[in-house]
C-alpha positions as CSV (number, residue, x, y, z in Angstrom):
1,M,25.8,12.9,-13.2
2,E,28.4,10.5,-13.5
3,K,29.2,11.0,-17.9
4,D,30.4,7.3,-17.7
5,K,27.1,5.8,-15.5
6,A,23.7,4.9,-16.4
7,P,20.9,6.0,-13.8
8,A,20.3,3.0,-11.6
9,T,17.1,1.4,-12.1
10,K,15.6,0.0,-8.8
11,D,12.9,-3.1,-8.8
12,Y,10.1,-1.7,-6.0
13,N,7.9,-5.4,-6.2
14,I,7.4,-6.5,-3.2
15,Y,7.7,-10.2,-3.8
16,S,11.0,-9.7,-5.7
17,T,12.6,-11.0,-2.5
18,K,14.1,-14.5,-2.3
19,K,13.6,-14.7,1.6
20,I,10.4,-16.2,3.1
21,P,8.2,-13.5,4.2
22,N,9.2,-12.8,8.0
23,R,5.9,-11.4,10.1
24,N,8.3,-9.7,12.6
25,K,9.1,-7.4,10.2
26,W,8.1,-3.8,10.1
27,K,5.9,-3.8,7.3
28,Y,3.4,-6.1,9.1
29,R,3.9,-4.9,12.8
30,R,3.1,-1.2,11.6
31,I,-0.3,-2.5,11.0
32,E,-0.8,-2.8,14.3
33,K,0.3,0.6,15.0
34,Y,-2.3,2.7,12.6
35,E,-4.3,4.9,14.7
36,D,-8.3,4.3,15.0
37,Y,-8.7,7.5,12.8
38,E,-6.4,6.5,10.0
39,F,-7.3,2.9,10.3
40,T,-9.2,1.9,6.9
41,H,-7.3,4.3,5.0
42,C,-3.7,2.9,5.8
43,I,-5.0,-0.6,5.2
44,A,-6.3,0.1,1.9
45,Y,-2.8,1.8,1.1
46,E,-1.6,-1.6,2.1
47,M,-3.8,-3.6,-0.1
48,A,-3.1,-0.9,-3.0
49,I,0.7,-1.4,-2.8
50,R,0.0,-5.6,-3.1
51,N,-1.9,-5.1,-6.8
52,E,-0.5,-6.5,-9.3
53,E,-0.9,-3.6,-11.8
54,V,0.0,-0.8,-9.1
55,I,3.4,-3.1,-8.3
56,I,4.0,-2.8,-12.1
57,L,3.1,1.0,-12.6
58,T,5.4,2.3,-9.4
59,K,8.1,0.0,-10.5
60,L,7.6,1.8,-14.2
61,L,7.1,5.2,-12.1
62,E,10.4,5.4,-9.9
63,N,12.4,4.5,-12.9
64,L,10.4,7.8,-14.7
65,N,11.3,9.6,-11.6
66,I,15.1,9.0,-11.9
67,L,15.3,10.2,-15.5
68,N,13.3,13.1,-15.0
69,K,15.4,13.9,-11.8
70,E,18.1,13.9,-14.5
71,L,16.5,15.9,-17.1
72,F,15.8,18.4,-14.0
73,L,19.6,18.9,-13.1
74,N,20.4,19.7,-17.0
75,Q,17.1,21.6,-16.8
76,N,19.3,25.3,-17.2
77,F,21.2,23.6,-20.9
78,L,17.8,22.6,-21.7
79,D,16.1,25.7,-21.6
80,S,18.8,27.8,-23.3
81,N,19.4,25.3,-25.9
82,I,16.1,23.5,-26.9
83,E,16.1,25.1,-30.2
84,E,19.4,23.9,-31.7
85,I,19.0,20.8,-29.7
86,N,17.8,18.3,-32.3
87,S,21.0,19.8,-34.2
88,Y,23.2,18.4,-32.1
89,A,24.9,15.1,-32.8
90,M,24.5,12.6,-29.7
91,S,28.4,12.1,-29.0
92,E,27.8,16.4,-27.6
93,L,25.1,15.4,-25.4
94,I,26.3,12.4,-23.0
95,Y,24.3,12.5,-20.3
96,L,20.8,12.8,-22.7
97,K,22.2,9.9,-24.6
98,I,22.8,8.2,-21.3
99,I,19.0,9.2,-20.2
100,F,17.9,8.5,-23.7
101,D,19.6,4.7,-23.6
102,N,18.0,3.7,-20.1
103,F,14.3,4.8,-21.3
104,S,15.1,2.7,-24.1
105,L,16.1,-0.2,-21.9
106,L,12.7,0.6,-19.6
107,L,10.6,0.5,-23.0
108,N,12.4,-3.0,-23.9
109,Q,10.1,-4.2,-20.2
110,Y,6.6,-3.7,-21.6
111,E,4.2,-5.0,-24.2
112,N,4.3,-2.2,-27.7
113,D,1.2,-0.5,-27.3
114,Y,1.3,-0.6,-23.2
115,L,2.8,2.6,-22.1
116,L,1.2,4.3,-26.0
117,N,-2.3,3.3,-24.3
118,I,-1.1,4.7,-20.5
119,I,-0.2,8.2,-22.5
120,Q,-3.3,7.8,-25.2
121,T,-6.2,8.0,-22.1
122,Y,-4.5,10.1,-20.2
123,N,-2.4,12.8,-22.6
124,N,-4.8,12.2,-25.4
125,A,-3.6,15.7,-26.8
126,T,0.0,15.1,-26.5
127,F,-0.6,11.3,-28.2
128,Q,-2.5,12.6,-31.5
129,M,0.2,15.4,-31.9
130,F,2.7,12.6,-31.7
131,K,0.6,10.4,-34.2
132,S,-0.1,12.3,-36.9
133,H,3.6,14.1,-36.3
134,Y,5.0,11.0,-36.7
135,N,2.5,8.4,-38.1
136,E,3.0,5.8,-35.1
137,K,0.2,4.9,-33.1
138,K,0.9,0.9,-31.8
139,S,4.3,1.3,-30.4
140,L,5.9,3.8,-28.2
141,K,9.6,2.1,-28.9
142,N,9.1,3.0,-32.6
143,L,7.7,5.9,-31.8
144,F,10.7,7.0,-29.4
145,N,13.1,5.8,-32.1
146,K,11.5,7.8,-34.7
147,A,11.5,11.2,-32.4
148,T,13.7,14.2,-32.2
149,N,15.5,14.7,-29.5
150,A,13.4,17.8,-28.0
151,D,10.4,15.1,-28.4
152,K,12.3,12.2,-27.0
153,I,12.4,14.3,-23.9
154,L,8.6,15.4,-23.9
155,I,7.9,11.7,-24.2
156,I,9.7,10.8,-21.3
157,M,7.9,13.7,-19.4
158,V,4.5,13.0,-21.0
159,L,4.6,9.2,-20.1
160,C,6.2,9.9,-16.0
161,V,2.6,12.6,-16.0
162,S,0.6,10.1,-17.6
163,V,1.7,6.9,-15.1
164,D,1.4,8.8,-12.4
165,W,-2.4,10.1,-13.6
166,K,-3.3,6.9,-14.2
167,L,-1.6,5.1,-10.5
168,E,-4.0,8.1,-9.0
169,R,-7.2,8.1,-11.1
170,E,-7.4,4.2,-11.1
171,Y,-6.0,2.6,-7.8
172,Y,-5.6,6.3,-5.5
173,V,-2.2,5.5,-5.5
174,V,0.6,8.6,-5.5
175,N,3.8,9.2,-6.6
176,E,6.3,8.7,-3.4
177,M,9.3,9.5,-5.2
178,K,11.0,6.8,-3.3
179,S,13.7,6.3,-6.4
180,I,14.9,10.1,-5.5
181,T,14.4,10.7,-1.7
182,K,17.2,10.5,0.7
183,K,16.7,7.6,3.0
184,H,15.4,8.3,6.3
185,I,14.5,12.0,5.4
186,D,11.4,11.6,7.5
187,K,13.4,11.5,10.3
188,L,14.7,14.8,10.1
189,F,11.5,16.6,9.2
190,P,8.1,15.4,9.5
191,K,6.4,13.8,6.7
192,N,3.4,15.6,4.8
193,N,1.0,12.2,3.4
194,N,-1.4,14.7,2.4
195,Y,-1.5,14.7,-1.9
196,E,-4.9,16.3,-1.8
197,P,-4.8,19.8,-4.1
198,S,-5.6,22.9,-2.4
199,E,-5.5,26.2,-3.9
200,E,-6.5,27.4,-0.8
201,I,-3.3,26.1,1.2
202,S,-1.0,27.1,-2.3
203,S,-2.6,30.6,-1.9
204,H,-1.5,31.0,2.0
205,I,1.6,29.9,1.7
206,D,2.6,32.5,-1.1
207,T,1.2,35.0,0.9
208,V,3.2,34.0,4.2
209,F,6.4,34.5,2.2
210,T,4.9,38.0,0.5
211,D,3.2,39.9,2.7
212,P,4.6,41.1,6.2
213,N,1.0,42.1,7.6
214,Y,-0.1,38.4,7.2
215,K,0.2,36.5,10.4
216,E,0.0,32.7,10.2
217,N,0.4,29.4,12.4
218,Y,1.5,26.1,11.6
219,I,1.0,23.1,13.2
220,H,3.1,19.8,11.4
221,E,4.0,17.3,14.3
222,E,5.3,14.0,13.7
223,R,2.5,11.1,14.0
224,A,-0.3,13.9,15.3
225,G,-2.3,12.6,12.4
226,Y,-3.2,15.9,10.9
227,I,-1.7,19.5,9.6
228,V,-3.3,22.8,10.6
229,Y,-2.6,26.0,8.8
230,Q,-4.2,29.1,10.1
231,G,-3.8,32.5,8.4
232,A,-4.9,36.3,9.0
233,Y,-3.9,39.7,8.5
234,E,-3.5,42.2,11.3
235,N,-6.5,43.6,12.7
236,D,-8.9,41.5,10.9
237,N,-12.0,40.1,12.0
238,S,-11.4,36.3,11.0
239,F,-9.2,34.1,9.9
240,T,-8.3,33.9,6.1
241,I,-7.4,30.2,6.6
242,N,-7.6,28.0,9.3
243,K,-7.6,24.5,8.0
244,V,-7.2,20.9,9.6
245,I,-6.0,18.7,6.9
246,P,-5.7,14.6,7.8
247,N,-1.6,13.4,7.7
248,F,-2.4,9.9,8.0
249,A,0.7,7.1,7.9
250,Q,0.6,6.4,4.7
251,P,-0.4,8.3,1.7
252,L,-3.4,7.6,-0.5
253,R,-5.3,10.3,-2.8
254,M,-8.4,11.0,-0.8
255,F,-10.9,12.3,-4.1
256,N,-13.5,11.9,-1.9
257,T,-12.2,14.5,1.4
258,M,-15.2,17.0,2.5
259,S,-14.9,20.2,4.2
260,I,-16.8,20.5,7.2
261,S,-16.8,23.5,9.6
262,I,-16.5,23.1,12.8
263,N,-16.3,25.2,16.1
264,P,-13.7,23.4,18.3
265,S,-14.5,25.6,21.1
266,L,-18.3,23.5,21.3
267,P,-18.6,20.7,23.6
268,L,-17.3,16.8,21.9
269,N,-20.3,15.6,21.9
270,D,-21.9,18.3,19.8
271,I,-19.5,18.0,17.3
272,L,-19.5,14.1,16.8
273,S,-23.1,14.3,16.9
274,F,-22.7,16.8,13.8
275,V,-20.4,14.9,12.0
276,K,-22.1,11.5,12.5
277,K,-25.0,13.3,11.2
278,I,-23.2,14.2,7.8
279,K,-22.1,10.6,7.7
280,E,-25.6,9.2,7.9
281,D,-26.5,11.7,5.6
282,Y,-24.0,10.9,2.7
283,D,-24.6,7.1,3.2
284,K,-28.8,7.5,2.9
285,R,-28.9,10.5,0.2
286,C,-28.0,10.4,-3.8
287,D,-27.5,13.9,-3.8
288,F,-24.5,13.8,-1.9
289,K,-22.0,13.3,-4.7
290,N,-18.5,11.9,-4.8
291,F,-15.8,13.7,-7.0
292,F,-16.0,10.8,-9.8
293,E,-20.1,11.3,-10.0
294,L,-19.7,15.0,-10.3
295,S,-16.6,15.4,-12.2
296,L,-17.6,12.8,-15.1
297,E,-20.6,13.7,-16.9
298,D,-20.9,10.5,-18.4
299,L,-21.1,8.4,-15.3
300,I,-25.0,7.7,-14.6
301,V,-25.5,7.1,-10.7
302,D,-28.3,4.8,-9.6
303,S,-29.5,5.8,-5.9
304,D,-30.0,2.1,-5.1
305,T,-26.5,1.2,-5.9
306,K,-24.1,-0.2,-3.0
307,T,-20.7,1.5,-3.4
308,T,-19.2,-0.6,-0.8
309,I,-18.3,-3.7,0.2
310,G,-20.9,-5.8,2.1
311,D,-20.3,-8.5,4.4
312,I,-16.8,-7.6,5.8
313,S,-15.8,-8.4,8.8
314,S,-14.3,-6.7,11.3
315,H,-11.0,-7.6,12.9
316,D,-8.4,-6.8,15.3
317,K,-5.0,-4.9,14.0
318,K,-3.4,-8.0,14.8
319,K,-5.3,-9.9,12.9
320,W,-4.8,-7.4,10.1
321,A,-1.1,-7.8,10.0
322,D,-1.7,-11.5,10.0
323,M,-4.3,-11.1,6.7
324,F,-1.5,-9.0,5.0
325,Y,1.2,-11.5,5.7
326,I,-0.9,-14.5,4.8
327,Y,-1.5,-13.1,1.3
328,D,2.2,-12.4,0.9
329,Y,3.4,-15.5,1.8
330,F,1.0,-17.2,-0.8
331,K,2.3,-14.8,-3.2
332,F,5.7,-15.7,-2.2
333,Y,5.3,-19.4,-2.5
334,F,3.8,-19.6,-6.1
335,S,6.9,-16.5,-7.1
336,E,9.2,-18.1,-9.7
337,G,12.7,-18.6,-8.3
338,N,11.4,-19.4,-4.1
339,K,13.3,-22.1,-3.6
340,I,10.5,-23.3,-0.7
341,N,8.6,-25.0,-3.4
342,K,11.0,-26.7,-5.1
343,G,10.8,-30.0,-3.6
344,K,7.2,-30.7,-5.2
345,T,7.6,-30.7,-8.8
346,E,4.2,-30.3,-11.0
347,N,3.7,-34.2,-11.7
348,N,3.7,-34.8,-7.8
349,K,1.1,-31.5,-7.2
350,K,-2.1,-33.5,-7.3
351,S,-4.6,-30.2,-7.8
352,K,-4.3,-26.7,-7.3
353,Q,-5.6,-27.0,-3.7
354,E,-3.0,-29.2,-2.8
355,D,-0.8,-26.7,-3.2
356,L,-2.8,-24.0,-1.3
357,T,-3.0,-26.4,2.1
358,T,0.3,-26.9,2.0
359,V,1.4,-23.6,1.7
360,A,-1.6,-22.9,4.5
361,K,0.2,-25.1,6.9
362,E,3.6,-23.4,6.4
363,V,1.4,-20.0,7.1
364,S,-0.7,-21.6,10.3
365,L,3.0,-22.9,11.7
366,Q,5.1,-19.6,11.1
367,L,1.9,-17.5,12.5
368,S,1.8,-20.0,15.3
369,F,5.8,-19.8,16.3
370,Y,5.6,-16.1,15.9
371,H,2.4,-15.1,18.1
372,I,3.1,-18.1,20.8
373,L,6.5,-18.5,21.2
374,K,7.7,-14.9,20.2
375,Y,10.3,-16.1,17.2
376,K,11.7,-13.7,15.7
377,K,12.6,-15.4,12.6
378,P,10.4,-17.3,10.4
379,L,11.0,-21.1,9.4
380,D,13.1,-22.5,6.8
381,F,10.7,-25.3,5.2
382,S,13.9,-24.9,2.3
383,E,15.8,-27.5,4.1
384,F,12.9,-29.5,3.2
385,A,12.7,-29.0,-0.7
386,D,15.3,-31.0,-2.1
387,I,13.9,-34.5,-0.7
388,G,10.5,-33.0,-1.5
389,N,9.5,-34.7,2.0
390,Y,6.7,-31.6,3.7
391,K,4.8,-34.3,5.7
392,S,8.4,-34.8,7.3
393,A,8.7,-31.1,7.7
394,Y,4.9,-30.6,9.0
395,N,4.9,-33.0,11.8
396,K,8.7,-31.7,13.0
397,Y,7.4,-28.3,13.1
398,E,4.2,-29.4,14.8
399,M,5.9,-31.3,17.2
400,D,8.6,-28.6,18.4
401,L,5.7,-26.5,18.5
402,F,3.9,-28.8,21.2
403,Y,6.8,-29.2,22.9
404,E,8.4,-25.9,23.4
405,I,4.9,-24.8,24.8
406,K,4.7,-27.6,27.2
407,E,8.4,-26.5,28.6
408,K,7.1,-23.0,28.5
409,I,4.6,-23.7,31.0
410,E,7.1,-26.2,33.4
411,E,9.3,-22.9,33.2
412,N,7.1,-20.5,34.5
413,K,5.6,-22.9,37.1
414,E,8.8,-23.0,38.7
415,K,8.9,-19.5,38.8
416,I,5.0,-18.8,39.7
417,E,6.5,-18.4,43.4
418,E,8.6,-15.4,42.7
419,N,6.7,-13.5,39.8
420,K,2.7,-13.8,39.8
421,E,2.6,-12.6,36.0
422,K,3.6,-16.0,35.2
423,I,0.3,-17.7,36.4
424,E,-1.3,-15.3,33.3
425,E,1.5,-16.2,31.0
426,N,1.1,-20.2,31.7
427,K,-3.2,-19.5,31.0
428,E,-1.8,-18.2,27.6
429,Y,0.1,-21.3,26.6
430,E,-2.4,-24.0,27.7
431,K,-5.1,-22.3,25.6
432,Y,-3.1,-23.8,22.9
433,I,-2.7,-27.3,24.0
434,K,-5.8,-29.5,24.3
435,L,-7.3,-32.9,24.4
436,K,-8.2,-35.6,21.8
437,K,-9.1,-38.7,21.8
438,S,-6.3,-41.2,21.1
439,K,-6.7,-44.1,18.9
440,Q,-6.6,-46.8,21.7
441,G,-9.5,-45.1,22.9
442,G,-8.0,-42.8,25.6
443,K,-7.1,-39.1,26.0
444,E,-3.6,-37.4,24.5
445,E,-2.4,-34.0,24.4
446,I,-2.2,-32.2,21.1
447,V,-0.7,-28.9,19.8
448,K,-4.2,-26.1,18.7
449,F,-2.2,-23.9,16.3
450,Y,-2.9,-20.3,16.3
451,I,-4.8,-20.4,13.1
452,T,-5.4,-23.6,11.7
453,A,-4.6,-24.2,7.8
454,D,-8.0,-24.7,7.1
455,Y,-9.2,-21.2,8.0
456,I,-6.1,-19.6,6.4
457,K,-6.7,-21.4,2.8
458,D,-10.8,-21.3,3.0
459,T,-11.2,-17.9,4.6
460,L,-8.5,-15.7,5.1
461,Y,-6.6,-15.6,1.8
462,D,-9.8,-15.3,0.0
463,K,-11.1,-12.3,1.8
464,I,-8.0,-10.5,1.6
465,K,-7.1,-11.1,-2.2
466,K,-10.6,-10.2,-3.1
467,F,-9.4,-6.3,-1.4
468,I,-6.0,-6.3,-3.4
469,E,-6.6,-8.0,-7.0
470,G,-7.6,-7.6,-10.4
471,K,-8.0,-4.2,-12.2
472,N,-11.2,-2.7,-10.0
473,P,-10.1,-4.5,-6.4
474,E,-12.4,-3.7,-3.9
475,Y,-10.1,-1.7,-1.6
476,I,-11.0,1.1,-3.4
477,K,-14.3,1.0,-2.0
478,L,-13.1,1.1,1.6
479,V,-12.5,4.9,0.9
480,D,-14.5,6.1,-1.8
481,G,-18.4,3.7,-0.8
482,R,-21.2,4.4,1.0
483,N,-23.3,2.9,3.3
484,H,-20.4,0.8,5.1
485,T,-22.2,-1.8,6.8
486,K,-19.7,-1.0,9.9
487,N,-18.8,1.7,11.7
488,S,-15.3,0.6,12.3
489,F,-13.2,-2.5,10.3
490,I,-11.7,-3.0,13.8
491,D,-13.0,-5.3,16.4
492,D,-15.0,-3.5,19.4
493,K,-14.9,-0.3,17.6
494,N,-18.6,-1.0,15.9
495,D,-20.3,0.5,18.5
496,A,-18.4,3.3,19.7
497,S,-20.8,5.9,17.7
498,S,-24.3,4.4,19.1
499,K,-24.4,6.8,22.1
500,L,-23.9,9.6,20.4
């Protein structure tokens, strides 16, 4: 580490950008690529990383990761001098001073008791020790200032572990360590996104490196959806381990995983029917416990309680991606510093409802240009912000949409003779041109939006917001619930198991 340079802190808030959200970005297109078997898990991850508390905690954790890495790089010195470290002057420990100063700057970004409460909740024994030794129970900043050098190091490490546990236990979010992981490393090695602890796998890996009589097979391929661990001793009559674990596209804790022994030599229908029976029994019977029901003694489980989301619609993957884009656009629109809504001052905004209508109209146009006309870049409403003439912007882009669709139709008509595919293309375009009765009593053509502003505002935005926001967000029930009303949250997949 450079002696005169503090570790850089990074902002992991996905709404910190001042650029208009772009539906063509990979963070939306990847949602369309999730496989069926991982889809619910992965959209739960997409919801989690948009939760406000998760964003705050993840930003904190990633900055703590940087400090912990610097402590780790100097671990040999610390281990050999831990008894004397409190007697060193800070001028003799430049690297520690940089870490401590950076940690103090980090503490200044949070309320006095916020971080201390996290330590108290997830490392209470350490909290009580600090509290009694330094007579401080209200502010981690004050506690840190009072602490010895050795205890300062401990405080940094304990806070990192506590935030990590809070994210896992309360939001199912894992420590991805993006701040200290080299970019594009997953292009060199297949990524392991399974964060479930397994003593069986740990023991297997240890044995592989220590016992020459132990034979192993490891299958870990890019985007296979699973990882295989197989191990057995020479001349033994059974596997020591024969385990297949999920390796989905996105990491999320799965406290409720269940090991089911199957014989892959059996017919597929036998295997699927067996898994289906277990799933149905799990949904119906309360004697199947999930992790928290079993591990928390004080938790009273009502057998009639429905621990999942009721009345949820299924959508195709493209529509799910649209819903995340809609949510991000609304959050961006109301975030500080973006230019897009500066043209309407508070005095000009009649109500919150008017604001929602404004952004819904923008999103409707953005999605229409993206899906119908295949625009790769978003429309820029900021050019109208300075004059506050939003009505002109909507009218302009709506007319542009209409005329560009009409142009596409006419262009295709000229090419139909040589390319019959243009017939189907035109059928798709013509879906978005409809006839409407004019004021003069005749018929006029108008454009039909890909998704209407009203449907965005009144249905889709509210729906996705309920999954994401709050201290107890609904997305958790997607991966830790019972009695799902649907077999799949993907359109046309709900009858997949009906013939088993």
